[in-house]
MIDRENLO-609580 format. One record per residue: residue number from 0; residue in three letters; x, y, z of N, C-alpha, C in turn. Coordinates in nm, 4 decimals, decimal comma, padded with zeros to 6 digits. Each point is the difference from the previous one (the first is absolute). Layout:
BEGIN
(atom NUM ALA (X Y Z) (X Y Z) (X Y Z))
...
END
This chain:
BEGIN
(atom 0 MET (00,0850 -00,1184 00,0003) (-00,0850 00,1182 -00,0008) (00,0894 00,1226 -00,0008))
(atom 1 PRO (-00,0256 00,0949 -00,0892) (00,0850 00,1211 -00,0025) (-00,0155 00,0824 00,1273))
(atom 2 ASP (00,1004 00,0770 00,0339) (-00,0070 00,0943 00,1106) (-00,0654 00,1264 -00,0551))
(atom 3 TRP (-00,1328 00,0057 00,0087) (-00,0731 00,1086 -00,0632) (00,0277 00,1333 00,0649))
(atom 4 ASP (00,0154 00,0052 00,1305) (00,0296 00,1273 00,0646) (00,1267 00,0621 -00,0581))
(atom 5 THR (00,1029 -00,0838 -00,0173) (00,1248 00,0495 -00,0574) (-00,0198 00,0475 -00,1429))
(atom 6 ARG (-00,0735 -00,0786 -00,0776) (-00,0226 00,0381 -00,1407) (-00,0796 00,1309 -00,0098))
(atom 7 TYR (-00,0970 00,0170 00,0873) (-00,0852 00,1194 -00,0085) (00,0661 00,1258 00,0566))
(atom 8 THR (00,1119 -00,0131 00,0709) (00,0657 00,1202 00,0529) (00,0774 00,0759 -00,1084))
(atom 9 SER (00,0146 -00,0587 -00,1151) (00,0709 00,0681 -00,1069) (-00,0754 00,1248 -00,0426))
(atom 10 ASP (00,0734 00,0947 -00,0611) (-00,0645 00,1219 -00,0485) (-00,1008 -00,0347 -00,1096))
(atom 11 GLY (-00,1042 00,0757 -00,0091) (-00,1008 -00,0256 -00,1009) (-00,0876 -00,1184 00,0378))
(atom 12 TYR (-00,0814 -00,0401 -00,0949) (-00,0966 -00,1080 00,0215) (00,0444 -00,1221 -00,0816))
(atom 13 LEU (00,0160 -00,1104 00,0681) (00,0590 -00,1213 -00,0588) (-00,0714 -00,0422 -00,1270))
(atom 14 PHE (-00,1333 00,0049 00,0005) (-00,0788 -00,0390 -00,1160) (-00,0648 00,1202 -00,0692))
(atom 15 GLY (00,0487 00,1200 00,0327) (-00,0546 00,1200 -00,0594) (-00,1238 00,0478 00,0754))
(atom 16 THR (-00,0569 00,1090 -00,0462) (-00,1184 00,0572 00,0625) (-00,1270 -00,0129 -00,0866))
(atom 17 GLU (00,0183 -00,0497 -00,1200) (-00,1173 -00,0249 -00,0857) (-00,0509 -00,1421 00,0276))
(atom 18 PRO (-00,1275 -00,0240 -00,0281) (-00,0566 -00,1308 00,0329) (00,0603 -00,1114 -00,0861))
(atom 19 ALA (-00,0075 -00,1208 00,0462) (00,0331 -00,1138 -00,0838) (-00,0867 00,0057 -00,1251))
(atom 20 THR (00,0569 -00,0439 -00,1112) (-00,0684 00,0169 -00,1292) (-00,1332 -00,0736 -00,0039))
(atom 21 VAL (-00,0191 -00,0994 00,0821) (-00,1261 -00,0744 -00,0027) (-00,1183 00,0889 00,0354))
(atom 22 LEU (00,0198 00,0987 00,0864) (-00,1152 00,0805 00,0456) (-00,0575 00,0842 -00,1128))
(atom 23 PRO (00,0771 00,0852 -00,0673) (-00,0606 00,0712 -00,1147) (-00,0457 -00,0951 -00,1104))
(atom 24 ARG (00,0741 -00,1104 -00,0192) (-00,0402 -00,0937 -00,1047) (-00,1366 -00,0642 00,0265))
(atom 25 GLN (-00,0283 -00,0255 00,1259) (-00,1263 -00,0654 00,0380) (-00,0985 00,0997 00,0634))
(atom 26 ALA (00,0207 00,1286 -00,0242) (-00,0819 00,1018 00,0680) (-00,1491 -00,0157 -00,0282))
(atom 27 ALA (-00,0368 -00,0505 -00,1158) (-00,1426 -00,0142 -00,0322) (-00,0715 -00,0963 00,0957))
(atom 28 HIS (00,0742 -00,0898 00,0614) (-00,0597 -00,0968 00,0922) (-00,0015 00,0484 00,1429))
(atom 29 LEU (00,0664 00,1125 00,0297) (00,0152 00,0484 00,1366) (-00,1117 00,0941 00,0368))
(atom 30 PRO (-00,0470 -00,0077 00,1247) (-00,0996 00,0961 00,0452) (00,0593 00,1396 00,0191))
(atom 31 THR (-00,0834 00,0997 -00,0051) (00,0432 00,1392 00,0281) (-00,0636 00,0524 00,1278))
(atom 32 THR (-00,0746 -00,0860 00,0661) (-00,0563 00,0333 00,1304) (00,0165 -00,1229 00,0882))
(atom 33 GLY (-00,0315 00,0150 00,1282) (00,0097 -00,1133 00,0916) (00,1362 -00,0068 00,0666))
(atom 34 ARG (00,0395 -00,1206 00,0359) (00,1239 -00,0196 00,0768) (00,0932 -00,0994 -00,0683))
(atom 35 ALA (00,1277 00,0259 00,0129) (00,1023 -00,0860 -00,0569) (00,1014 -00,0368 00,1085))
(atom 36 LEU (00,0572 -00,1183 -00,0114) (00,1099 -00,0446 00,0858) (00,1185 -00,0332 -00,0878))
(atom 37 CYS (00,1174 00,0554 00,0339) (00,1234 -00,0323 -00,0698) (00,0877 -00,0830 00,0924))
(atom 38 VAL (00,0296 -00,1207 -00,0430) (00,0719 -00,0979 00,0794) (00,1504 00,0178 -00,0234))
(atom 39 ALA (00,0775 00,0105 00,1091) (00,1446 00,0112 -00,0089) (00,0406 00,1020 -00,1066))
(atom 40 ASP (-00,0480 00,1238 00,0180) (00,0084 00,1021 -00,1051) (00,1290 00,0826 00,0031))
(atom 41 GLY (00,0963 -00,0403 00,0840) (00,1295 00,0675 -00,0037) (-00,0106 00,1478 00,0248))
(atom 42 GLU (00,0535 00,0802 -00,0919) (00,0103 00,1442 00,0194) (-00,1254 00,0747 -00,0492))
(atom 43 GLY (-00,1072 -00,0726 -00,0284) (-00,1295 00,0638 -00,0151) (-00,0412 00,0423 -00,1402))
(atom 44 ARG (00,0765 -00,0313 -00,1008) (-00,0319 00,0523 -00,1343) (-00,1376 -00,0445 -00,0492))
(atom 45 ASN (-00,0378 -00,1224 00,0294) (-00,1283 -00,0502 -00,0498) (-00,1170 00,0532 00,0854))
(atom 46 ALA (00,0189 00,0055 00,1299) (-00,1044 00,0551 00,0877) (-00,0300 00,1443 -00,0339))
(atom 47 VAL (00,1033 00,0801 -00,0235) (-00,0197 00,1394 -00,0302) (-00,0710 00,0180 -00,1320))
(atom 48 TRP (00,0350 -00,0797 -00,0999) (-00,0686 00,0080 -00,1299) (-00,1485 -00,0327 00,0141))
(atom 49 LEU (-00,0308 -00,1032 00,0770) (-00,1419 -00,0358 00,0217) (-00,0721 00,1127 00,0718))
(atom 50 ALA (00,0616 00,0600 00,1001) (-00,0621 00,1095 00,0731) (-00,0271 00,1177 -00,0925))
(atom 51 GLU (00,0874 00,0217 -00,0949) (-00,0203 00,1085 -00,0958) (-00,1217 -00,0231 -00,0883))
(atom 52 ARG (-00,0443 -00,1235 -00,0114) (-00,1200 -00,0321 -00,0780) (-00,1263 00,0154 00,0835))
(atom 53 GLY (00,0110 00,0354 00,1287) (-00,1158 00,0224 00,0799) (-00,0421 -00,1131 00,0912))
(atom 54 ILE (00,0873 -00,1006 00,0125) (-00,0307 -00,1159 00,0835) (00,0614 00,0226 00,1399))
(atom 55 GLY (-00,0701 -00,0467 00,1036) (00,0580 -00,0001 00,1325) (00,0958 -00,1165 00,0111))
(atom 56 VAL (00,1251 00,0254 00,0332) (00,1034 -00,1023 -00,0099) (00,0621 -00,0281 00,1389))
(atom 57 THR (00,0112 -00,1294 00,0297) (00,0822 -00,0483 00,1099) (00,1142 -00,0778 -00,0617))
(atom 58 ALA (00,1210 00,0165 00,0520) (00,1171 -00,0717 -00,0516) (00,0880 -00,0390 00,1168))
(atom 59 PHE (00,0658 -00,1168 -00,0151) (00,0922 -00,0393 00,1042) (00,1290 -00,0543 -00,0604))
(atom 60 ASP (00,1058 00,0074 00,0786) (00,1271 -00,0588 -00,0368) (00,0757 -00,0325 00,1271))
(atom 61 ALA (00,0861 -00,0991 -00,0045) (00,0732 -00,0421 00,1186) (00,1160 00,0927 00,0334))
(atom 62 SER (00,0408 00,0835 -00,0945) (00,1174 00,0882 00,0234) (-00,0445 00,1371 00,0477))
(atom 63 PRO (00,0373 00,0379 00,1255) (-00,0324 00,1340 00,0457) (00,0649 00,1075 -00,0857))
(atom 64 VAL (00,1173 -00,0299 -00,0538) (00,0668 00,0980 -00,0872) (-00,0837 00,0254 -00,1229))
(atom 65 ALA (-00,0501 -00,1075 -00,0615) (-00,0837 00,0151 -00,1189) (-00,1279 00,0761 00,0317))
(atom 66 VAL (-00,0642 -00,0323 00,1124) (-00,1254 00,0643 00,0343) (00,0180 00,1494 00,0248))
(atom 67 GLU (00,1115 00,0371 00,0608) (00,0271 00,1430 00,0199) (00,0159 00,0714 -00,1354))
(atom 68 LYS (00,0673 -00,0629 -00,0920) (00,0135 00,0611 -00,1355) (-00,1335 00,0038 -00,0707))
(atom 69 ALA (-00,0834 -00,1031 00,0215) (-00,1331 -00,0002 -00,0600) (-00,0858 00,1167 00,0529))
(atom 70 ARG (00,0078 00,0222 00,1293) (-00,0752 00,1124 00,0589) (00,0485 00,1338 -00,0581))
(atom 71 ARG (00,1295 00,0093 -00,0203) (00,0534 00,1236 -00,0586) (-00,0472 00,0157 -00,1445))
(atom 72 LEU (-00,0010 -00,1081 -00,0752) (-00,0481 00,0069 -00,1387) (-00,1464 00,0423 -00,0054))
(atom 73 ALA (-00,0809 -00,0575 00,0868) (-00,1429 00,0372 00,0038) (-00,0182 00,1467 00,0350))
(atom 74 ALA (00,0778 00,0481 00,0980) (-00,0100 00,1414 00,0393) (00,0429 00,0887 -00,1166))
(atom 75 ASP (00,1074 -00,0356 -00,0665) (00,0495 00,0811 -00,1121) (-00,1041 00,0080 -00,1125))
(atom 76 ARG (-00,0786 -00,1059 -00,0137) (-00,1009 -00,0034 -00,1073) (-00,1383 00,0407 00,0467))
(atom 77 GLY (-00,0090 00,0442 00,1265) (-00,1268 00,0489 00,0553) (-00,1039 -00,1089 00,0180))
(atom 78 GLN (00,0441 -00,1206 00,0337) (-00,0936 -00,1139 00,0168) (-00,0005 -00,0500 00,1446))
(atom 79 ASN (-00,1153 -00,0483 00,0424) (-00,0153 -00,0527 00,1314) (-00,0144 -00,1534 -00,0071))
(atom 80 VAL (00,1026 -00,0693 00,0361) (00,0042 -00,1455 -00,0033) (00,0283 -00,0511 00,1404))
(atom 81 GLU (-00,0715 -00,1046 00,0409) (00,0246 -00,0619 00,1305) (00,1133 -00,1021 -00,0177))
(atom 82 PHE (00,1197 00,0333 00,0432) (00,1131 -00,0901 -00,0096) (00,0243 -00,0667 00,1351))
(atom 83 GLN (00,0296 -00,1290 -00,0044) (00,0297 -00,0759 00,1215) (00,1289 -00,0785 -00,0161))
(atom 84 VAL (00,0723 -00,0146 00,1087) (00,1172 -00,0871 -00,0006) (-00,0461 -00,1387 00,0476))
(atom 85 ALA (00,0027 -00,0944 -00,0917) (-00,0435 -00,1379 00,0278) (00,0459 -00,0874 -00,1121))
(atom 86 ASP (00,0061 -00,1309 00,0275) (00,0216 -00,0962 -00,1081) (-00,1295 -00,0772 -00,0224))
(atom 87 ALA (00,0011 -00,0901 -00,0949) (-00,1242 -00,0684 -00,0353) (-00,0515 -00,0878 00,1125))
(atom 88 GLU (00,0924 -00,0426 00,0888) (-00,0438 -00,0846 00,1115) (-00,0582 00,0843 00,1158))
(atom 89 SER (00,0528 00,1197 00,0199) (-00,0430 00,0801 00,1159) (-00,1079 00,1041 -00,0334))
(atom 90 PHE (-00,0224 00,0280 -00,1284) (-00,1039 00,0962 -00,0372) (-00,1361 -00,0510 00,0460))
(atom 91 ASN (-00,0832 00,0893 00,0517) (-00,1349 -00,0362 00,0441) (-00,0955 00,0044 -00,1174))
(atom 92 TRP (-00,0145 -00,1107 -00,0684) (-00,0814 -00,0052 -00,1201) (-00,1484 00,0107 00,0350))
(atom 93 PRO (-00,0681 00,1059 -00,0416) (-00,1409 00,0100 00,0298) (-00,0831 -00,0852 -00,0968))
(atom 94 ASP (-00,1195 -00,0373 00,0399) (-00,0864 -00,0820 -00,0858) (-00,0786 00,0892 -00,0981))
(atom 95 ALA (00,0067 -00,0365 -00,1272) (-00,0847 00,0577 -00,1054) (00,0002 00,1536 00,0051))
(atom 96 ALA (00,1184 00,0578 00,0134) (00,0101 00,1436 00,0211) (00,0405 00,0814 -00,1222))
(atom 97 PHE (00,0569 -00,0661 -00,1024) (00,0626 00,0758 -00,1093) (-00,0628 -00,0321 -00,1356))
(atom 98 ASP (-00,0116 00,1035 -00,0807) (-00,0505 -00,0171 -00,1374) (00,1071 -00,0564 -00,0936))
(atom 99 VAL (00,1263 00,0266 00,0328) (00,1122 -00,0550 -00,0743) (00,1165 -00,0236 00,0950))
(atom 100 VAL (00,0606 -00,1164 -00,0113) (00,1189 -00,0330 00,0746) (00,1105 -00,0229 -00,1023))
(atom 101 VAL (00,1115 00,0739 00,0174) (00,1044 00,0056 -00,0989) (00,1283 -00,0616 00,0567))
(atom 102 GLY (00,0560 -00,0967 -00,0729) (00,1278 -00,0585 00,0363) (00,0949 00,0043 -00,1190))
(atom 103 ILE (00,0975 00,0896 00,0056) (00,0887 00,0213 -00,1144) (00,1426 -00,0352 00,0429))
(atom 104 PHE (00,0567 -00,0977 -00,0705) (00,1353 -00,0474 00,0307) (00,0141 -00,0351 00,1479))
(atom 105 ILE (-00,0924 -00,0827 00,0490) (00,0031 -00,0418 00,1405) (00,0517 -00,1454 00,0088))
(atom 106 GLN (00,1040 -00,0288 -00,0767) (00,0468 -00,1372 -00,0156) (00,1103 -00,0386 00,0978))
(atom 107 PHE (00,0001 00,0664 00,1148) (00,0856 -00,0381 00,1102) (-00,0509 -00,1285 00,0649))
(atom 108 ALA (-00,1247 -00,0366 -00,0238) (-00,0674 -00,1071 00,0723) (00,0310 -00,1377 -00,0561))
(atom 109 GLN (00,0379 -00,0913 00,0890) (00,0126 -00,1413 -00,0360) (-00,1410 -00,0578 -00,0224))
(atom 110 PRO (-00,0114 -00,1150 -00,0656) (-00,1333 -00,0491 -00,0385) (-00,1004 -00,0086 00,1149))
(atom 111 ALA (00,0376 -00,0540 00,1138) (-00,0967 -00,0104 00,1112) (-00,0422 00,1376 00,0498))
(atom 112 GLU (00,0966 00,0898 00,0121) (-00,0310 00,1372 00,0415) (-00,0876 00,0708 -00,1046))
(atom 113 ARG (00,0298 -00,0272 -00,1261) (-00,0761 00,0619 -00,1088) (-00,1477 -00,0428 00,0056))
(atom 114 LEU (-00,0256 -00,1284 00,0258) (-00,1379 -00,0450 00,0109) (-00,0735 00,0714 00,1131))
(atom 115 ARG (00,0658 00,0128 00,1152) (-00,0616 00,0727 00,1128) (-00,0274 00,1448 -00,0383))
(atom 116 MET (00,0946 00,0622 -00,0680) (-00,0188 00,1400 -00,0408) (-00,1123 00,0145 -00,0990))
(atom 117 PHE (-00,0054 -00,0883 -00,0989) (-00,1108 00,0048 -00,0967) (-00,1338 -00,0189 00,0688))
(atom 118 ASP (-00,0057 -00,0951 00,0943) (-00,1266 -00,0197 00,0738) (-00,0404 00,1245 00,0776))
(atom 119 ALA (00,0976 00,0681 00,0629) (-00,0286 00,1225 00,0742) (-00,0469 00,1090 -00,0960))
(atom 120 MET (00,0639 00,0113 -00,1145) (-00,0412 00,0991 -00,0996) (-00,1446 -00,0279 -00,0452))
(atom 121 LYS (-00,0333 -00,1239 -00,0200) (-00,1359 -00,0361 -00,0412) (-00,1022 00,0387 00,1085))
(atom 122 ARG (00,0311 -00,0308 00,1247) (-00,0923 00,0325 00,1086) (-00,0228 00,1492 00,0103))
(atom 123 SER (00,1004 00,0783 -00,0310) (-00,0099 00,1456 00,0186) (-00,0681 00,0700 -00,1171))
(atom 124 THR (-00,0239 -00,0726 -00,1093) (-00,0683 00,0561 -00,1166) (-00,1500 -00,0139 00,0154))
(atom 125 ARG (-00,0708 00,1073 -00,0219) (-00,1468 -00,0090 00,0125) (-00,0579 -00,0814 -00,1162))
(atom 126 PRO (-00,1174 -00,0628 00,0190) (-00,0653 -00,0676 -00,1120) (-00,0180 00,0962 -00,1186))
(atom 127 GLY (00,0376 -00,0449 -00,1159) (-00,0029 00,0829 -00,1199) (00,1259 00,0808 -00,0218))
(atom 128 GLY (00,0905 00,0019 00,0978) (00,1263 00,0739 -00,0133) (00,1043 -00,0854 -00,0710))
(atom 129 ILE (00,1180 00,0585 -00,0205) (00,1025 -00,0682 -00,0754) (00,1337 -00,0045 00,0734))
(atom 130 ILE (00,0772 -00,0998 -00,0351) (00,1419 -00,0078 00,0336) (00,0789 00,0218 -00,1271))
(atom 131 LEU (00,1022 00,0841 00,0081) (00,0915 00,0202 -00,1114) (00,1390 -00,0444 00,0455))
(atom 132 LEU (00,0577 -00,0943 -00,0711) (00,1358 -00,0477 00,0238) (00,0861 00,0260 -00,1226))
(atom 133 HIS (00,1236 00,0345 00,0266) (00,0981 00,0197 -00,1098) (00,1328 -00,0466 00,0514))
(atom 134 GLY (00,0687 -00,0835 -00,0778) (00,1276 -00,0504 00,0452) (00,0773 -00,0631 -00,1150))
(atom 135 TYR (00,1064 -00,0661 00,0376) (00,0889 -00,0638 -00,0968) (-00,0378 -00,1462 -00,0192))
(atom 136 THR (00,0225 -00,0495 -00,1228) (-00,0126 -00,1415 -00,0314) (00,1384 -00,0661 00,0054))
(atom 137 PRO (00,0072 -00,1321 -00,0017) (00,1304 -00,0678 00,0063) (00,0987 00,0432 -00,1095))
(atom 138 LYS (-00,0509 00,0425 -00,1149) (00,0909 00,0421 -00,1064) (00,0836 00,1201 00,0418))
(atom 139 GLN (-00,0453 00,0731 00,1050) (00,0747 00,1153 00,0485) (00,1400 -00,0391 00,0462))
(atom 140 LEU (00,0187 -00,1251 00,0393) (00,1329 -00,0454 00,0443) (00,1021 00,0110 -00,1139))
(atom 141 GLU (-00,0477 -00,0086 -00,1244) (00,0899 00,0152 -00,1138) (00,0444 00,1438 -00,0193))
(atom 142 PHE (-00,0901 00,0946 00,0351) (00,0314 00,1401 -00,0208) (00,0817 00,0598 00,1149))
(atom 143 GLY (-00,0329 -00,0364 00,1230) (00,0750 00,0499 00,1154) (-00,0102 00,1507 00,0208))
(atom 144 THR (-00,1132 00,0573 -00,0351) (-00,0164 00,1456 00,0088) (-00,0866 00,0417 00,1182))
(atom 145 GLY (-00,0172 -00,0876 00,0951) (-00,0789 00,0307 00,1174) (-00,0672 -00,1267 00,0529))
(atom 146 GLY (-00,0496 00,0097 00,1206) (-00,0741 -00,1128 00,0571) (00,0867 -00,0987 00,0732))
(atom 147 PRO (-00,0613 -00,0966 00,0664) (00,0733 -00,0973 00,0800) (00,0673 -00,1042 -00,0889))
(atom 148 PRO (00,1083 -00,0593 00,0499) (00,0694 -00,1038 -00,0787) (-00,0579 -00,1387 00,0241))
(atom 149 HIS (-00,1132 -00,0092 00,0675) (-00,0553 -00,1286 00,0402) (-00,1177 -00,0376 -00,0926))
(atom 150 PRO (00,0121 -00,1064 -00,0777) (-00,1096 -00,0355 -00,0935) (-00,1341 -00,0198 00,0662))
(atom 151 ASP (-00,0023 -00,0544 00,1217) (-00,1298 -00,0266 00,0622) (-00,0686 00,1244 00,0565))
(atom 152 HIS (00,0687 00,1144 -00,0083) (-00,0645 00,1279 00,0384) (-00,0702 00,0633 -00,1188))
(atom 153 LEU (00,0230 -00,0462 -00,1195) (-00,0490 00,0646 -00,1221) (-00,1375 -00,0548 -00,0391))
(atom 154 TYR (-00,0708 00,0752 -00,0810) (-00,1378 -00,0334 -00,0361) (-00,0077 -00,0657 -00,1387))
(atom 155 THR (-00,0811 -00,1020 -00,0090) (-00,0373 -00,0558 -00,1304) (-00,1500 00,0185 -00,0194))
(atom 156 GLU (-00,0426 -00,0052 -00,1240) (-00,1434 00,0111 -00,0271) (-00,0751 -00,1124 00,0723))
(atom 157 ARG (00,0529 -00,1222 -00,0053) (-00,0670 -00,1127 00,0643) (-00,0127 00,0231 00,1504))
(atom 158 MET (00,1080 00,0456 00,0638) (-00,0040 00,0205 00,1452) (-00,1051 00,1040 00,0368))
(atom 159 LEU (-00,0037 00,1126 -00,0734) (-00,0972 00,1048 00,0337) (-00,1430 -00,0449 -00,0328))
(atom 160 ARG (-00,0176 -00,0731 -00,1106) (-00,1328 -00,0495 -00,0331) (-00,0509 -00,0947 00,1084))
(atom 161 ASP (00,0876 -00,0857 00,0506) (-00,0389 -00,0910 00,1065) (-00,0294 00,0762 00,1307))
(atom 162 ALA (00,0822 00,0990 00,0301) (-00,0156 00,0727 00,1263) (-00,1311 00,0802 00,0026))
(atom 163 PHE (-00,0472 00,0399 -00,1190) (-00,1221 00,0811 -00,0075) (-00,1113 -00,0725 -00,0770))
(atom 164 SER (-00,0005 -00,1303 00,0097) (-00,0996 -00,0784 -00,0740) (-00,1410 00,0245 00,0495))
(atom 165 ASP (-00,0135 00,0485 00,1239) (-00,1330 00,0255 00,0582) (-00,0457 00,1440 -00,0302))
(atom 166 TRP (00,0767 00,0787 -00,0699) (-00,0325 00,1354 -00,0393) (-00,0124 00,0064 -00,1520))
(atom 167 ARG (-00,0581 00,1084 -00,0503) (-00,0071 00,0200 -00,1445) (00,1276 00,0712 -00,0468))
(atom 168 ILE (00,0760 -00,0656 -00,0845) (00,1228 00,0591 -00,0510) (-00,0327 00,0933 -00,1146))
(atom 169 VAL (00,0275 00,1263 00,0188) (-00,0309 00,1043 -00,0996) (00,1164 00,0123 -00,0965))
(atom 170 THR (00,1211 -00,0017 00,0519) (00,1210 00,0113 -00,0818) (00,1070 -00,0923 00,0559))
(atom 171 LEU (00,0625 -00,0759 -00,0873) (00,1170 -00,0804 00,0367) (00,0913 -00,0011 -00,1227))
(atom 172 ASP (00,1085 00,0765 00,0060) (00,0794 00,0267 -00,1180) (00,1481 -00,0005 00,0351))
(atom 173 ALA (00,0766 -00,0929 -00,0585) (00,1446 -00,0038 00,0181) (00,0675 00,0527 -00,1265))
(atom 174 PHE (00,0995 00,0859 00,0175) (00,0622 00,0629 -00,1163) (00,1360 00,0522 00,0387))
(atom 175 GLU (00,0744 00,0462 -00,1001) (00,1288 00,0657 00,0211) (-00,0141 00,1500 -00,0234))
(atom 176 ALA (00,0763 00,0767 00,0770) (-00,0054 00,1455 -00,0109) (00,1320 00,0583 00,0418))
(atom 177 ASP (00,0293 00,1210 -00,0461) (00,1191 00,0725 00,0448) (-00,0421 00,0920 00,1143))
(atom 178 LEU (00,0495 -00,0254 00,1191) (-00,0363 00,0795 00,1174) (00,1065 00,1049 00,0262))
(atom 179 ALA (-00,0469 00,1126 00,0535) (00,0892 00,1074 00,0436) (-00,0607 00,0618 00,1245))
(atom 180 GLU (00,0077 -00,0747 00,1104) (-00,0601 00,0387 00,1265) (00,1112 00,0205 00,1024))
(atom 181 GLY (00,0412 00,1247 00,0165) (00,1101 00,0306 00,0917) (00,1281 -00,0663 -00,0469))
(atom 182 THR (00,0785 -00,0452 00,0982) (00,1248 -00,0681 -00,0332) (-00,0083 -00,1505 00,0200))
(atom 183 ALA (-00,1134 -00,0493 00,0547) (-00,0086 -00,1405 00,0357) (-00,0700 -00,0868 -00,1055))
(atom 184 HIS (-00,0877 00,0618 -00,0806) (-00,0687 -00,0728 -00,1060) (00,0339 00,0706 -00,1320))
(atom 185 VAL (00,1048 -00,0444 -00,0636) (00,0451 00,0656 -00,1228) (00,0388 -00,1086 -00,1021))
(atom 186 GLY (-00,0620 00,0080 -00,1184) (00,0367 -00,0901 -00,1071) (-00,1114 -00,0986 -00,0362))
(atom 187 ARG (00,0360 -00,0892 -00,0929) (-00,0975 -00,0985 -00,0460) (-00,0434 -00,0878 00,1139))
(atom 188 SER (-00,1296 -00,0233 00,0120) (-00,0554 -00,0711 00,1144) (-00,1152 -00,0912 -00,0431))
(atom 189 ALA (-00,0152 -00,1110 00,0697) (-00,1102 -00,0932 -00,0240) (-00,0986 00,0138 00,1124))
(atom 190 VAL (-00,1177 00,0551 -00,0298) (-00,0961 00,0379 00,1034) (-00,1390 -00,0625 -00,0295))
(atom 191 ILE (-00,0839 00,0080 00,1004) (-00,1357 -00,0533 -00,0145) (-00,0942 00,0905 00,0778))
(atom 192 ASP (-00,1183 00,0224 -00,0580) (-00,1081 00,0760 00,0644) (-00,1155 -00,0946 00,0302))
(atom 193 LEU (-00,0567 00,0167 00,1190) (-00,1239 -00,0711 00,0355) (-00,0979 00,1005 00,0561))
(atom 194 ILE (-00,1245 -00,0047 -00,0487) (-00,1109 00,0674 00,0664) (-00,1071 -00,1056 00,0209))
(atom 195 ALA (-00,0404 -00,0171 00,1245) (-00,1032 -00,0965 00,0327) (-00,1066 00,0682 00,0837))
(atom 196 ARG (-00,1262 -00,0350 -00,0299) (-00,1135 00,0646 00,0682) (-00,0686 -00,0993 00,0969))
(atom 197 ARG (-00,0190 00,0465 00,1240) (-00,0701 -00,0839 00,0974) (-00,1470 -00,0116 -00,0357))
(atom 198 PRO (-00,0561 -00,1188 00,0050) (-00,1432 -00,0134 -00,0277) (-00,0846 00,0887 00,0902))
(atom 199 ALA (-00,0974 00,0629 -00,0590) (-00,0871 00,0930 00,0750) (-00,0859 -00,0766 00,0995))
END
C-alpha cells in the first residue's frame, strides 16, 4: 500500500484539480440534484466537480493530508463539501442515503475488502440511484502509467458484471485512453467505466 500521506504532501495536486475524465464523459447519467458520496476521493477533485453541478456531496479519504488539500480546493472553488477522514472500513455508511455513489481509482482494495466495500456502497445508494465506478483493467499492467501493480486489484468486465448482477447495468465499457491527470496518471491507460442502477 502506498504511503499516501507522503505522496500527498508534495506541492500541487497529485492527480490534478480537474475531475477524472469519467465524470464529464458520463455526465448525462449523473444527477444534478440530491446527494453524492465520493469514496476514497483523495484531494477532492471529483467531489468538488460534483458540488459545482449542484449536488450535495460527502467525500472521505483515509489520508488527513489529502482531506486538508481537498477542503482547500473546495474553498478555492467556492464549494461546500462535507469531507471526512476515514477509510472504507471505518466510514459510517448510511442506508439508502445517496443518489450517486462514486468510486474512481479505488483499487487499493484486495478482493475480500473490495466485496465488503461494494456491498457498503450498494447499501448507501437509494433505490433508483446509481453507483459509478472507474478504474484500471489488467491490461494496465502493460502500460505502467498508474494504478496498483497487483492483478487481483484490477477490474474486469466479468468481475464487475458479477458484482452488480442484482442491479441494472447502464454502462460497462473497457477501453484504452491517454490520461493526463496530474503527475500520477499520465499516458496510455487501460480503463473501465461502470454505471449500475439500484432497483427502485
